[in-house]
C-alpha positions as CSV (number, residue, x, y, z in Angstrom):
1,M,0.0,0.0,0.0
2,S,1.1,3.5,-0.5
3,D,2.0,6.0,2.1
4,N,-0.7,8.5,1.0
5,I,-3.6,6.2,1.8
6,N,-6.1,7.7,4.1
7,D,-7.6,5.8,6.8
8,D,-11.4,5.9,6.3
9,N,-11.9,6.6,10.0
10,S,-9.7,9.8,10.0
11,P,-11.0,12.9,8.2
12,D,-9.0,14.5,5.4
13,T,-7.6,17.6,7.1
14,E,-6.9,19.4,3.9
15,T,-10.4,19.1,2.6
16,D,-12.5,19.1,5.7
17,P,-14.5,22.4,5.8
18,A,-14.6,22.5,9.6
19,T,-10.9,22.3,9.8
20,L,-10.4,24.9,7.2
21,A,-12.8,27.3,9.1
22,Q,-10.8,26.8,12.3
23,E,-7.5,27.5,10.6
24,G,-9.0,30.6,8.9
25,S,-10.3,31.9,12.2
26,A,-7.0,31.1,13.9
27,I,-5.2,33.1,11.1
28,E,-7.8,36.0,11.4
29,A,-7.6,36.1,15.2
30,P,-4.0,37.4,15.3
31,E,-4.7,39.9,12.6
32,A,-7.7,41.2,14.5
33,Q,-5.7,41.3,17.7
34,I,-2.9,43.2,15.9
35,A,-5.4,45.7,14.5
36,A,-7.0,46.2,17.9
37,L,-3.6,46.7,19.5
38,V,-2.5,49.2,16.8
39,A,-5.8,51.1,17.4
40,E,-5.2,51.1,21.1
41,R,-1.6,52.3,20.6
42,D,-2.8,55.1,18.3
43,S,-5.5,56.1,20.9
44,Y,-2.9,56.3,23.7
45,H,-0.5,58.2,21.4
46,E,-3.2,60.7,20.5
47,K,-4.0,61.2,24.2
48,W,-0.4,61.7,25.0
49,L,0.0,64.3,22.3
50,R,-3.1,66.1,23.5
51,S,-1.7,66.0,27.1
52,E,1.6,67.4,25.9
53,A,-0.2,70.2,24.0
54,E,-2.3,71.0,27.1
55,M,0.8,71.1,29.3
56,A,2.6,73.4,26.8
57,N,-0.5,75.7,26.8
58,L,-0.7,75.7,30.6
59,R,3.0,76.6,30.8
60,N,2.7,79.4,28.3
61,R,-0.5,80.8,30.0
62,T,1.1,80.6,33.5
63,R,4.3,82.3,32.2
64,R,2.2,85.1,30.6
65,E,0.1,85.5,33.8
66,V,3.2,85.7,36.0
67,E,4.8,88.2,33.7
68,E,1.6,90.3,33.7
69,A,1.4,90.1,37.5
70,R,5.0,91.2,37.7
71,L,4.4,94.1,35.3
72,Y,1.1,95.3,36.7
73,A,1.1,94.2,40.4
74,L,1.8,97.8,41.5
75,Q,-0.8,99.3,39.4
76,K,-2.8,100.9,42.3
77,F,0.4,102.1,43.9
78,A,1.6,103.5,40.6
79,A,-1.7,105.4,40.1
80,D,-1.3,107.0,43.5
81,V,2.3,107.9,42.8
82,A,1.3,109.4,39.4
83,E,-1.3,111.5,41.3
84,S,1.5,112.8,43.5
85,A,3.5,113.7,40.4
86,E,0.5,115.6,39.1
87,N,0.1,117.5,42.4
88,L,3.8,118.4,42.3
89,R,3.3,119.8,38.8
90,R,0.2,121.7,40.0
91,G,2.3,123.2,42.8
92,L,5.0,124.2,40.4
93,D,2.5,125.8,38.1
94,A,1.0,127.7,41.0
95,L,4.4,129.4,41.9
96,P,4.7,133.0,40.8
97,K,6.4,133.4,37.4
98,V,10.0,134.4,37.2
99,E,10.4,138.2,37.6
100,P,13.4,140.3,37.2
101,G,14.9,141.3,40.5
102,E,13.1,138.5,42.5
103,S,14.7,137.3,45.6
104,P,17.4,134.7,44.9
105,I,15.8,132.4,47.5
106,V,12.6,132.2,45.5
107,T,14.6,131.4,42.4
108,K,16.5,128.7,44.2
109,M,13.3,127.2,45.6
110,R,11.6,127.1,42.2
111,D,14.7,125.5,40.6
112,G,14.9,123.0,43.5
113,F,11.3,122.0,43.1
114,E,11.7,121.6,39.3
115,S,14.8,119.5,40.0
116,V,12.8,117.3,42.4
117,E,10.1,116.9,39.8
118,R,12.6,115.9,37.1
119,S,14.1,113.4,39.4
120,F,10.7,112.0,40.5
121,I,9.6,111.6,36.9
122,A,12.9,109.9,35.9
123,M,12.4,107.5,38.8
124,L,8.9,106.7,37.7
125,E,10.1,106.1,34.1
126,R,12.7,103.7,35.3
127,H,9.9,101.6,36.8
128,G,7.7,101.7,33.7
129,V,5.4,104.6,34.7
130,T,5.4,107.2,31.9
131,A,3.5,110.5,31.4
132,R,2.2,111.8,28.0
133,E,1.0,115.3,27.3
134,A,-2.5,115.4,25.9
135,A,-2.8,119.1,24.8
136,G,-3.0,119.4,21.0
137,A,-3.5,115.7,20.4
138,A,-6.6,114.2,18.8
139,F,-9.1,113.1,21.5
140,D,-8.7,109.4,22.2
141,P,-11.3,107.9,24.5
142,N,-8.9,105.2,25.5
143,L,-6.4,107.8,26.8
144,H,-8.5,110.9,27.6
145,Q,-11.5,111.7,29.8
146,A,-13.4,114.6,28.4
147,M,-14.4,117.0,31.2
148,A,-15.8,119.7,28.9
149,E,-16.2,120.7,25.3
150,Q,-15.4,124.1,24.0
151,E,-16.2,125.7,20.7
152,S,-13.1,126.5,18.6
153,T,-12.3,127.8,15.2
154,D,-8.6,127.4,15.7
155,Q,-8.6,123.6,16.1
156,P,-10.6,120.9,14.3
157,P,-13.3,119.3,16.3
158,G,-12.1,116.5,18.5
159,T,-8.8,118.1,19.4
160,V,-7.7,118.4,23.0
161,L,-7.6,122.1,23.7
162,Q,-6.5,122.0,27.3
163,A,-5.3,119.2,29.6
164,W,-5.9,119.4,33.3
165,S,-3.7,116.4,33.8
166,R,-1.4,114.1,31.8
167,V,-2.0,110.6,30.5
168,W,-0.2,108.1,32.8
169,L,0.8,104.7,31.5
170,L,2.3,101.7,33.3
171,N,4.3,99.6,30.9
172,N,2.2,101.0,28.0
173,R,-1.1,100.1,29.7
174,L,-3.4,103.0,30.8
175,L,-2.9,103.9,34.4
176,K,-4.8,107.2,34.5
177,P,-6.5,109.0,31.7
178,A,-5.8,112.7,31.1
179,M,-8.6,115.1,32.1
180,V,-9.1,117.2,29.0
181,V,-11.2,119.9,27.4
182,V,-12.1,118.9,23.8
183,S,-12.8,121.3,20.9
184,K,-16.1,121.2,19.0
185,A,-17.3,123.0,16.0
186,P,-18.8,126.4,16.6
187,A,-22.6,126.6,16.7
188,R,-24.0,127.4,13.3
189,Q,-25.6,130.8,13.2
190,D,-28.3,130.7,10.6
191,V,-28.6,134.0,8.8
192,P,-32.3,134.9,8.4
193,V,-33.2,135.1,4.8
194,E,-35.1,138.1,3.9
195,G,-37.8,137.3,1.6
196,G,-41.0,138.8,0.6
């Protein structure tokens, strides 16, 4: 007899449909498992990338908030100091004007106060507090507080005619607006038309 003879009692494994189905599912099972593991890996990788992005955003936001806190922590104090600088300027403006033959002590006092003001303003500027003159500039509601309007033919409407105080900024952020008088167009005077 030949070696390829099949025993009638044993099924032919190469042609038996049940065996082929089991082998196919055994082959599919590892492929399905691999696909499931790859999907799970991709899911974890995406979550990790999102977490890294969130952490980077958190670090940037925290750094920005700390920087803003450092720059603007003294905002209330700086506003009070700016008010003191304004009062010093008002005091200097209230001094009598220089006159020929005035007492040397008055001249020295005026020069001394002006020197104190220059030093005070320089100290404020070193710490990010700056003053800006408003007179003659176009009215900017972000920088100026209009206290009054005045008719003017010399200036276009919306120009600051007079500033009662300066604009104060802390690191280029508004600290105190300037109190200003703004020009407006003169009232039109209608000429009566004579008609008959």
